[in-house]
N, C-alpha and C positions, 0 to 999 in steps of 0.2 A: 520504480515499476516493481520490481521483486518485492519491495518492503510492502507495497499497497497489495500486491496479490496474497502474501503472507498474511497480513492483516485481515484481509477479506475472507480467507480461508478460515482463520481463526474465529472471526464473527460468525460465519457460517455453522462453524462445529458448535460454538457456543449456543447458537439458536436452536440448532438440531438436538443439542443436549437438553436444552429448556423444553422444547416441544416434547421430547421423549419422557421427561420427568412429568409434564403435565399429563400426557397420554397414561402413563402408569398411575397417577393419582386418580384420575377420572376412572380408569378400569377398576381400580381398587374400590372406589365409593359405588360404581354401578353395581359391584357384587354385593354391597350391602343393601338389604331390604329395607325398605321404610314399611314397616308392618302397619303402622297407624294409617299410612297413605293407602295402603292395599286394602285395609278394612273399610275405609271411607269410599274408595272406588268401588268395592264390592257392593256397599250399600246403595250407592248411585246407580250401579248397572242393574241392581235387583229392582229398584223403583222404576226403571226404565223398561224392565221385562227381558233385559238382556242376560238371561240366567246363565248361559255358558260363561260369558265373561265374568259375572258375578262370582260363579263357583271357582273360577281359576284364581281370581284375585282374593277371595275368601280363603281358599285353601293355603295360599301364601301367608295370609294374616294370621292363619291358625297356627304357625310355626313361630309366632312372636309371643313371648311370654306375657305382655300386658294386654295382647289383643286375642288371645287364644280361645278364651271361653266365649267370648260374644261372637267371634268369627264361627266357631262350631255350632253355636246356637243358630246362627243365621243360616248356615248351611243346613241344618236340620230343618229350618223353617221353609228353606227354598225346595228341598226335596219332598217335604210333606206336601207343599202346594202343588208339586208336580206328581202327586200321588205315588210316590217312590218311598212307601212308609218304611220298608226294611233299611234302606239308607239313612232315611232321617232318623231312625231309632240309633243307628250306629254312632252317628254325629252327637245326638243329644246325650247317650250313654258316655262317649268319650268326655263331652263337657262336664257331666257330673262327676266324672274322677279327678277333676281338677279341683282345686281348693277355691270355692266360690265364696267371696265374702259378702256378697249382694245377695241377701235373702229373697227379695223379689225376684231376682234372675234365676235362682234355684227353682223356686215355685214355678216360674214360667216354663223352665225347661221340663221339670217333671209334669206339668200339666199337658204340655206338647207330647211327651213321651206316652201319657196315658190316652191321649188322643189317637196317637199312631198304633198304639197296641190294639185299641178298639177298631179301628179301621181294618187291621189284618186279621181280626178275628181272634184275637187273644183276650178274653175277657178277665182273666185271672191277673196277667201283669197290669192290664188297664186299671182294673179295680185297687190293685195294690199302690198304683201311682196316683189314682184320684185320692185314695185315703190319705195318703201322705200330704198331699196338697190341701186337704180339708183339715188335717190337723194343725196345719200353719196358718191357714187363712179360710176359716168356715164362711166368711162372708162373700165368697164367690158366688155369683148368681147361678142357680140351677145345679150347682155341683152336688149339693146333698141328694137331690132327685136322680141325678146321674148315678151316683154310687148305690142308690136304693133299686134303680132298675136293673144295674149290672148284677146286684146280689140277688135279684129276683131271677135273672138269667142263669146265674151260676146255680141257684137251687133248683131251677128247671132241669138243667143238665143232670145235675146229681140223682134228681128224681127218676129222670129217664134211663139212667145208667142202673139204678135200684130195680126199676120194673123190667129191664131186660134180662136181669139176673133171675127172675120169679119164674 
């Protein structure tokens, strides 16, 4: 009887030790973030119009080395769509500070930046980014006209300033 009780206690201690080890392992892995999964979840949430959840997941994905640029670009696009252009500019500019190997992605980010600057009434920065994009891809429909329009507005502002000094 005593032997059986001792064996039973040893078995319970062994099980408790194994359970504790499993808990520690799960806890360790739950701390590790699956950045690719967060990115994909953020994209899905965005497509469903669940912007708050999308933003939360994309901010996590932006911490991952392989998902950072795409997550930052998507965050910029979400804030741009929500007409929070100043925030969008911050995310797009953060993305441009990264080493972007995909030239199409760089062009996309620069184009979005130009649009944001234009929306907040900053034609100088808008024009600078539109021109960058045009140098890399002059085939974008309507871009040349957009540049000419902004250059005309910029000249108009300069003419108005000159007149006010006369």
